N, C-alpha and C positions, 0 to 999 in steps of 0.2 A: 687271180690276184696279178696284175703287172705291179711295175716298180712305183706307179704314182698312187695307187691304192694302198701297196704295202706302205709307202710313207704315211698316208693318212691312217690307216687302220693302227699300224705301229704305235703311233703318237698317242692314239684313242685308247691303245692297251697299256701303254706308259703311264697316261694318267690313271687309268683304273687301277693299276698296282700302287702306284703311289697313294691315291686315294684308299686303297684296301688296307695298307700297312699303316698307314697315319691313321686311321679310324677305326683300327683293329679292336679297340676297347669297347666299342660299340655292339659288336657280335657276341653272341653266345658261344662260349669257347668251345663246347662239347656238342654237336649236333644232337637232335631229337628225334632223327629218322628213324625208320624200322628198315630191317633186310630186306632188300627188293625194292625200296623206294624208286630207285631210278630209272627201273625198267618201265614203269607206270608213267613215267613224264616224257618219255622218246619214242617215236616209231620202232617197230620191231625189223626192220630191215634199213639199209643204208639208201639215202635219196637218189632215184635215176638220174637228175639233173643235179648239178651243182646249186647252192642257196646263197642267199647274200650274207655278206659280211655282218651286216645289221642284225639279222636273224640269229646269226651264230653267236655275235656279241650277247642278244638279249639273254640268251639261254645259260650263259655263265652264271647268273644270278638265280635264275629259274630253277637249272638242273644241278649245277656243281655245287654252288654254295651252300646249300641246304645240307648238304652231306658232308662238309669240309669240318675236320678237326682243327682247330685255328692254332697251330704249334708255335707262331710267333704273336700270339696274344700274351701281353701280361697276366692274365689269370691262367694261362696254361703251365702246370708244375709237374707234370707227368714225366716219366722217364727220364732222359737227360735232355739239353738243348740240341736243338737243329740249326746252326748259324746262318744269319741272313743278313745281307748289307747291298744298298745299292751300287757300290763299286763290282760285288761280285756278279749282281745281276745283270749291269752292262756288259762284264766280260764274258759272261755266258751267252750274250747275244752275238758277241763278235765270234765265240768259239762255234756257236751254230750256224754262223752264216760262212765262215772258212770252210766247215764241215770235213776237215781231214781226219784220216783214220791213221793216227799217228804210232804204225806197229814198227816202223825202223826210222832210222835218221832220214833216208833217202824219201821216205812219204811224205814228210814234212819236216826238214830241216829246223826250223823255227819251234816247232812242237816239241821236239826231243831237247833241243839246246836251252831254251827256256826253262824247263823242267829241272836239267841239270842244275843250272845257276841258280833257280829260286829254294831249290832243295838244300843247296848248300848255304844259302841265306838263312833259311830257318833252322836247319841245323845249327848253325852258328848263335843264333838267337836263343838256341836250347842248351849252348855251351857244350854239345855232343863232342866225345872225343875226335880228335881229328881222322880216325880210322874209318867214321863212318861219313867221313866228307869226299865227294869224289875230286875236288881241287886239293886233295893232300897227298896226291902222287901214288895212292897206293891202289886197292881193288875195291874200296868201299864207295858208297854213292847212296842216293836216295830215289825214290819211283813213288807216284802216286797211284795207289791203289783205288778199289772204288769203296771198300769198306774196312774196318778193322778184321772183319771175320773172314774176308778174303786175305788179309796180310797173315793172319795166324796161319791159315791154311798153307800158303806158298810157304812160311816158315817152317811148317811142319813136312811139307812134301821134300823141300830141300834138305831139311836134317836126315830124312828116310833116305834119299838117294845117297847122300853122304856116307851114312853108315853102312848101306849095301856095299859100296864101294870099299869102304875099309875092311869089311868083312872078308871078301874077295880077296883084297890083296894080303889079309894076314893069312888067309888059309889058300893060296893058289892051286894047291894039288887036288882042292876038295870041289866037285863041281855041283851047285846046289842051286834050286830056282831062286828067283827073288822072293817069291810069295812063300817059301819055307823059311829064309831068312826073316822076313817081315813079320811070322808069326812068332819071332823071339823078341820083338821090338815092344817097349813099352815106352810111354809118354806121361807126364806128369802136369798136374794144376792144382789150384787150391779148390778147396770146395766152395769156394765164393766166386770162382771164375764164371765169366758170362757163357751162358748156353753155347756159344758159339766156338767155344774151346771144345768141348765134348763133341761137337759137332764135326769138326775139323778130323778129329781122331776116328769118327765114323766114316767119313769121306776117303779118308787116306788109310782105312783098315790098320789103323794103330791103336792097340789097347790105351785107353788114357784113364790114368787112375787120379782120382780128386782126392788131394789129402787134407787131413784137419787142420784147421787154423787154432790161433791162440784167443785170449779173451778180447782182442781188439781185430778181431777175424783176419789177421795177418799170417801168411804161411812164414813158418821159419825154417832156418837150414838145417837144424837137427831133423826136424821131421822129415825133410826131402832126403837127407843122407839115411835115415834109417830106412826108408821105403827103396831107397837104391841099394841099400845093404841087402835087403829081404829079397828083392827081385833078382841081384845077380845071383844070389844063393840058390835060387830055384830055376837057375839056368836062363833068364831072362836078359835083355841086353838094354839098358835104358839109353835113351836117345834124344830126347826133348823135354824142355821145361817150359811152361809158359807161365810168366810171373804177371801178375796184375797190380798197377798201380792206379788205384780210383776205381774200386768194383761197383758193379752196377747197382747191388743190392744196398750197400750203405756207405760206398765211398771210401772202403778202405783199402790199406796199403800193404802188398807184401813185403817182406823184407829182402829186398833185391841185393843189398849187402851179402847177407848170409847165404841166401838162396845162390847168388852168381858165384860166391867164392866156391861152394861145392859143386856147381855145375864147373867150373874152370879146372877143380881137382880131379874132376871125374870124365872130363872130356866131353861133357855134354852140350848141346845147343841149348841155350836159353833165348827165349824171346820174350820182350817185355810189352805187353798190352797196356797201353795208356789212353785208351780211346779217347775218354773224357776228360781226365785230369791233365794229360799231356800239355793242352794249351797252356795251364798256368804256370808250367816251368820255364816259360820266357819271362817270368817275375823272379828276380834274385830270390825274394824272400820264400818262393816255393821251389827254386831248384834243388835244395838238399833233398826233397824227395825223389829225386831222380838219383842220385849218389847209387853205384853199384852198375850202372848201364854199362860201364868198362867191361864188366864181364860178358855182356850180351853179345851174341851174334848179329840180333836183330832187333829193332825196337820201332814201335809203331803209335801214331795219334791220330785223332781226327780232327783237323782244322775247320772241317764241316759240323763240328759240334760246338764249339767254344771260341771259335777265332774268325768269326765273322765271313767264312767262306762258306758260300752254299753247297750243298749236297750237290754231288760226290766228289769229296777230296780227302783222301786218306794217306796221309803221309808215314812212308816206310823207309826206314834205312838198315843197310847191311854193312858189315864189315869187309866181305868177300863176295862180291857179285857173282862171281864165277860159280858159287854154291847154287845161286838161283838158277843161271843160265844151264848149268849142268842138269838140273831137273827139268826144265822147260824149253831147251833147245832142240826145235825140229825146223831145218833151215832147206827148204825146197826151192829151187833153182829161181822161181817167179818172185821170191823174196830177197834174194840177194842183191847186192849194190856193190860199186867198186870202192866204197869208202868204209866197207866194213872194219870194225875194231878200233876205229878213230874216235867214235862217240857210242854210246849205248843204242843198241836195238831192243827197245821196253818190252817187245813181245816174248822177250826170254826173261823177262823178271816177273812175270805174271801170269795168270789162267789164261785170260781172254787174248785173242790176236789184236783186234781192233781196241783203240782207246780214242777219247775224245781230247780236246785241246784243254785239259783242266788246269794247267799250270798259268793260263792266262787268268784265271779268276784269282789266284792266289797271288800273283804278281802284282795285279791292280790293288787287291786288299794291302798288301803290304807296303805297297808304295803310299797309297792314301789315306791309310791311318797311320803308318809309320809304328816302330817299335813302343814308343811311349804311347801312343793313342791306344793299342792293342792291349797292352799292360793295364790301363786304366780301366778298360772295358771288362777284364777279368776282376780287379780290384773291387770294381763296384758290385757286382753281382756277388762278390765274396763278404763284402760290408752288408749286401741287403740278405744274405743268409744268416750272418750274426744276429742282424737286428729282429728277424724271425725267431731265431733259437732264444733271444731275451724274451720275446713274447711269450712262448712257450713256457718257458720258466718262471715266467710270473703268474702261472696257472697251476694251482696245486694239482688239479685233477691230471695234470700230464706229466709226461717225463721225456726227455730226450734219448734217444737210443743211438749210442756209439759217440764219435766225436763228429764235429762241425768242423771241416778242415776247408774245405771249397764251396761251391753253390748249393749244397745238398742238406738239408735237415732232416734226419729222421726221428720221428716222435710217434708216443702213441698214449692213449688214455691209460692212467694205471688200474687197468681192468683186464678182463679176460680178452685172449683173440676175437673170441665171437663178438664181443661188444666192439672192438676197434674194426672187424671188418662190417659191421652193421654201420658205424660212424662213416666209413668211408664210402660206403653205398649210398648212404642219405646225400653226402656230400656232392657227389657226383650227379645224384638224382635232381638235387637243386640246380645244377647246371651254372652255378656262376663262377666256379673254380673247377679245375679238373687236375687229378692226383691220380696216381696209382701206389699199390702198397709192395712191402716186398716181406719175406720172412728169413730170419736168422737164426738158428739152433733153435728152432720150433719157436721164435717170439715173433708175431705178427706186428708190423707197424706201418705207418704211413710215412710217404715219401713228399716232401715239398721241395722241387729244384727251381732255382732262379733260371727261367729258360729264355725268355724274350728279350732282346736287347734293349727294348725300350721300358723294361720294369724300373720302378722306383721304389722309393718308400711307402709312397701311398698304396701301389698294390700288394705290399707285404701287409701293411695295416689292414688292408681290404680282405684279402685273403684270411687272415687270423679273425678277423670280424664275422667272415661267413663259418669258419669252424665253430667259434664260439657258438654262433645262434642254432647251427644243426645240433651241436652237443647239447643245449639247453633243451632243443624238441626231444633228444632221446631220453 
């Protein structure tokens, strides 16, 4: 493919993408294929000679689309959103064409410097404390991770190194292997935390205690304090707490003010995981949910969930970037450059060495939507969630589980878990809409998330119509 053919084929693909997204309602949201379907549609080995673009293009519909779950369909209500917008898609084209591997400032200065600036932009939109901003003159700053899972792991690994060093400084006369010290470490999260928090503990070899929550599925300060006191009495060393704002199960919020105050008193690293809900904090009416962030050492949310920035773009801020670089700093000669220390070398801020020019799509989206445009996108989805909530409340057969705060509605039939499981299975088998369940304190319920940027009131009404029709059949 030469430049002329690329121009032609690229325009054809752009037209395909626009047609796909603008007409996505016409597609079945969840595929009906069976495992192994794709192997039957293509040869069992790569071609000896190159094929024509026209033949490759035809196979998008024949091979790929039958097996696609259409996350950007207004009939997709599972999990949480994954963001999508034309400005972000265009930015990714540019990122892919530049193709830099931005592990250091010298490897591509624009890649590093744009990330520094737009992360400060975003931090100011969230009204983060000054300590989290690189322009504040301190040690803080933001970095784009691939996922919230990675951000949690980076925070935990950084806390682990900090506490190992603290232990050695406190007891300089005692020679102890790092593994022996780590065996005393313990970290905490809520029982409603995402599975990636438990997984971070497994990877970091740190015991992770899942603490009980209150009737609102919120982790409270006294619960954390009691666990810390118990573990210290047993000779353990508490080092880390992951607080969640907007849990995956039910969009519940840990009491960060209480939890953070305990962490501050006890000298424990608090990381805030706001993967989904964090986008909403750019709206003044939702910003109070972030109160207590001043106690955190690190904070993370995913613009690639609800801020119109395509995957992957997970925004993480820290108060002291040296605590990250201390955990990840490996500096061979071939990666050094004469301007070290003047700008971040982001390879010291995360697990991978290489990184894409991800700040481009954040920059494009922030500029082309503006703060007001992004706020309206958030508010529109929240309004739709409340519209669905009222529809559920209008039917005496159903009940709402928990509180509807953002774009997620949790609901169930006023019957057994088994009946609700059957209801969800029948809804997804029907195929017109797609949802997933959750279970909290042994109560099984259905989750309807407003996921697609194109969702409107008609889509909410349609989803409720499908649910009622399937319920009648039961």
